[in-house]
C-alpha positions, -999 to +999 in steps of 0.1 A: +346+259+106+341+295+115+354+322+139+334+350+156+361+377+154+366+382+117+375+418+122+406+408+143+419+386+114+439+354+115+471+358+095+489+325+101+477+302+073+495+272+089+475+276+121+442+278+102+450+247+081+460+227+111+429+238+130+407+228+100+426+195+098+419+187+134+383+197+131+377+172+103+392+144+125+371+155+155+339+153+134+350+119+121+352+105+156+319+121+165+302+106+135+316+071+142+305+073+178+270+085+169+268+057+143+278+031+169+251+045+192+225+043+164+220+080+162+230+084+125+229+063+094+259+046+077+259+072+049+268+098+074+299+079+083+307+073+046+305+110+039+329+119+067+353+091+056+353+106+021+361+140+036+389+125+056+403+108+025+402+140+005+418+160+032+446+134+038+436+133+074+443+103+096+429+096+131+465+093+144+470+130+135+454+138+168+480+135+195+456+117+219+446+089+196+476+066+199+477+067+237+440+063+237+442+032+215+468+017+237+445+022+267+416+008+247+437-023+237+445-029+274+409-025+283+398-049+256+423-075+268+408-072+302+373-076+289+363-040+294+362-026+259+354-034+222+372-025+189+348-005+167+365+009+136+396-005+118+419+017+096+411-005+066+375+006+068+385+043+064+408+037+035+407+002+021+440-013+010+461+017+020+498+014+024+511+015+060+545+013+077+566+010+046+603+003+043+619+030+020+653+039+008+666+071-009+675+075-045+711+083-034+714+049-016+700+031-046+725+048-070+755+046-047+751+013-029+727-009-049+742-041-033+734-029+001+698-021-010+695-055-025+705-071+009+680-049+027+653-061+003+663-098+008+662-093+046+628-076+044+614-105+023+627-131+047+613-112+077+579-107+061+577-144+051+587-154+087+561-133+104+534-146+081+544-182+087+553-179+124+533-150+140+536-164+175+574-166+173+576-132+156+556-117+185+581-132+210+611-118+191+595-084+189+588-085+227+624-094+235+637-066+213+614-039+226+604-051+261+567-048+250+539-068+266+537-102+248+500-106+253+493-072+238+515-079+208+499-113+202+465-096+204+475-069+180+488-094+154+457-115+157+432-086+154+450-062+130+431-057+098+463-054+076+487-077+060+525-080+060+538-078+024+572-073+009+562-066-027+563-028-031+541-030-062+512-039-040+511-004-024+516+017-056+479+024-062+471+036-027+503+056-025+497+074-058+461+081-046+474+096-014+499+117-033+470+131-053+452+141-021+484+157-009+486+178-040+449+188-039+455+199-003+485+219-015+509+199+007+531+193-024+539+217-052+530+192-079+512+159-081+537+131-076+535+101-099+544+065-096+576+073-114+585+099-088+577+077-059+588+042-068+618+023-082+611-014-079+640-025-102+662-038-074+632-057-058+625-073-092+662-082-096+662-099-062+630-118-070+643-127-104+675-141-089+654-162-064+634-177-093+666-187-112+680-206-082 
């Protein structure tokens, strides 16, 4: 990305970084559209995906994306649109929408954290076993459109899991990208980011029953 007034100078590094970040995402969308239209080959899309991954950029980082996707979902339900690219295609097996607690809570109230874990395990098992009922519960709690929620559950390319160990590889990989982009002062490790001891204690207690 370039500017045509170098002599004027841009002094705010945050603005430059954000503009560059947005430009990468813009080009990602352009490449995926051109690929869908048959104008470029798949390797072009693969290259921009690699750039997105290295930059730690997500399509949702553009403010218009989430509202646009909601509109697209509505259009698809009405037979007027088609889903093209899933998030799993951009970053396979990436962690998403995780339940987290602080070190302080773990140290000061481990019993509470264990109960949170138990509830999360039960909720995850329930939605996997009863997706239709789960959609109805969610709709009642949020006043969302039931048809849209059912459609989202059916077509989502992700999985509901309660085992935190599953997401360790992708989270550590993302932390590496954050460090390379200078978003963090040092590269965070698995030890920095995860403490699965209470989860393992809960699962161990379940097996002994």
